[in-house]
C-alpha positions in Angstrom: 71.7 54.7 -3.3 68.3 53.4 -4.3 66.4 54.6 -7.4 64.2 53.6 -10.3 65.5 51.2 -12.9 66.6 53.1 -16.0 67.6 51.8 -19.5 71.3 52.2 -18.5 70.8 49.5 -15.9 69.5 46.9 -18.4 72.8 45.3 -19.1 73.6 44.8 -15.5 70.1 43.5 -14.7 70.4 41.0 -17.5 73.8 39.9 -16.3 72.8 39.3 -12.7 69.5 37.7 -13.7 71.5 35.2 -15.9 73.7 34.4 -12.9 70.6 33.2 -11.0 68.5 31.8 -13.8 68.4 28.4 -12.0 66.0 30.1 -9.5 64.4 32.6 -11.9 62.9 32.6 -15.3 65.2 33.1 -18.3 65.2 36.7 -19.5 66.3 38.4 -22.6 66.0 42.1 -23.1 62.5 41.9 -24.7 61.1 39.9 -21.9 62.7 42.2 -19.3 61.2 45.2 -21.0 57.8 43.4 -21.1 57.9 42.8 -17.3 59.1 46.3 -16.6 56.2 47.8 -18.6 53.8 45.9 -16.3 55.6 46.7 -13.1 54.4 49.2 -10.6 57.6 49.1 -8.6 61.0 48.7 -10.4 63.9 49.9 -8.2 67.6 49.2 -8.0 70.6 50.0 -5.8 74.1 51.2 -6.7 73.8 51.0 -10.5 71.8 47.8 -10.4 74.0 45.8 -8.1 70.6 44.7 -6.8 67.1 45.2 -8.1 63.5 44.4 -7.2 60.4 44.4 -9.5 56.8 44.1 -8.2 53.2 44.9 -9.1 49.7 44.7 -7.7 47.8 41.4 -7.5 45.4 42.4 -10.2 48.0 43.3 -12.9 47.4 42.0 -16.4 50.3 39.5 -16.5 49.8 36.1 -18.0 52.2 33.7 -16.4 53.0 30.0 -16.8 53.3 29.1 -13.1 50.1 30.9 -12.2 51.7 32.5 -9.1 49.2 35.3 -8.9 46.3 32.9 -9.2 47.7 30.7 -6.4 48.3 33.8 -4.2 44.9 35.3 -5.0 43.1 32.1 -3.7 44.7 32.8 -0.3 45.1 36.6 -0.1 43.2 39.8 -0.9 44.7 43.1 -1.8 48.4 42.2 -2.0 51.5 43.5 -3.8 53.6 40.9 -5.5 57.4 40.7 -5.7 58.2 39.3 -9.2 61.9 39.1 -8.5 64.6 40.4 -6.4 68.2 39.8 -7.5 71.5 40.7 -5.8 74.7 40.5 -7.7 76.9 37.8 -6.1 79.6 40.4 -5.5 77.2 42.6 -3.6 75.7 40.0 -1.4 75.9 40.6 2.3 75.7 44.4 2.0 72.1 44.6 3.1 70.7 45.4 -0.3 67.9 42.9 -0.1 66.7 44.2 3.3 66.8 47.8 1.9 64.8 46.9 -1.2 62.3 45.0 0.9 61.8 47.8 3.4 61.3 50.2 0.4 58.7 48.0 -1.3 56.9 47.4 1.9 56.6 51.2 2.4 55.6 51.6 -1.2 52.9 49.0 -1.0 51.6 50.1 2.4 51.2 53.7 1.4 49.1 52.6 -1.6 46.8 50.6 0.6 47.9 47.0 0.1 47.5 44.7 3.0 50.2 42.1 2.2 53.5 41.7 0.3 53.7 38.3 -1.3 56.3 36.3 -3.2 57.5 32.8 -3.9 60.8 31.0 -3.5 62.0 27.9 -5.2 62.0 24.6 -3.3 63.1 22.8 -6.5 65.8 23.7 -7.2 66.0 24.8 -3.5 67.0 28.3 -2.5 67.7 27.9 1.2 69.2 31.4 1.5 66.1 33.0 0.2 63.9 31.0 2.4 65.9 32.1 5.5 65.9 35.7 4.3 62.1 35.8 3.9 61.5 34.3 7.3 63.8 36.7 8.9 62.0 39.6 7.2 58.8 38.5 8.8 57.1 36.5 6.0 54.9 33.6 6.7 54.6 30.4 4.6 51.3 30.2 2.7 52.0 26.8 1.1 53.9 24.8 -1.4 53.1 24.0 -5.0 54.8 21.6 -7.5 54.9 22.4 -11.2 56.2 19.2 -12.8 55.6 20.5 -16.3 58.4 23.1 -15.6 60.4 20.9 -13.2 60.0 23.5 -10.5 58.5 23.6 -7.1 57.7 26.8 -5.1 57.0 27.9 -1.6 54.7 30.9 -1.3 55.1 33.6 1.3 53.2 36.6 2.5 53.9 39.4 5.0 51.2 41.6 6.6 52.0 45.2 5.9 
């Protein structure tokens, strides 16, 4: 059911990422491959009906929003969720919970103390906020990025 992201999954990943671009960064195949090359964790469920990509806090990953810098001012030794996306047709099947349980195990066994992420508050993603709180994440703070017309809420979960 759950496995590593393979090149055969790329079209589906790009498709579902496009569906939720209003909450995610825009990806083309080159950008997706660039992110995957830097990831430490890249897993999918059921032929990429859902996927999650993450990496350690000290990864070499320049980013416009400076999410890792924001988190690193507040946390030590964390594993970062770059993105989790569930196809709209697969929502409600528990894939998000399964992927989060898997990445928590992955990060914990590698000695990380926290799992961290961010969720949009502009445009707001209320379903994701509720999901993260239900999964035991705590709010670290909010940050507005007017240059990108985005605002984010940062979350962390002790592993």
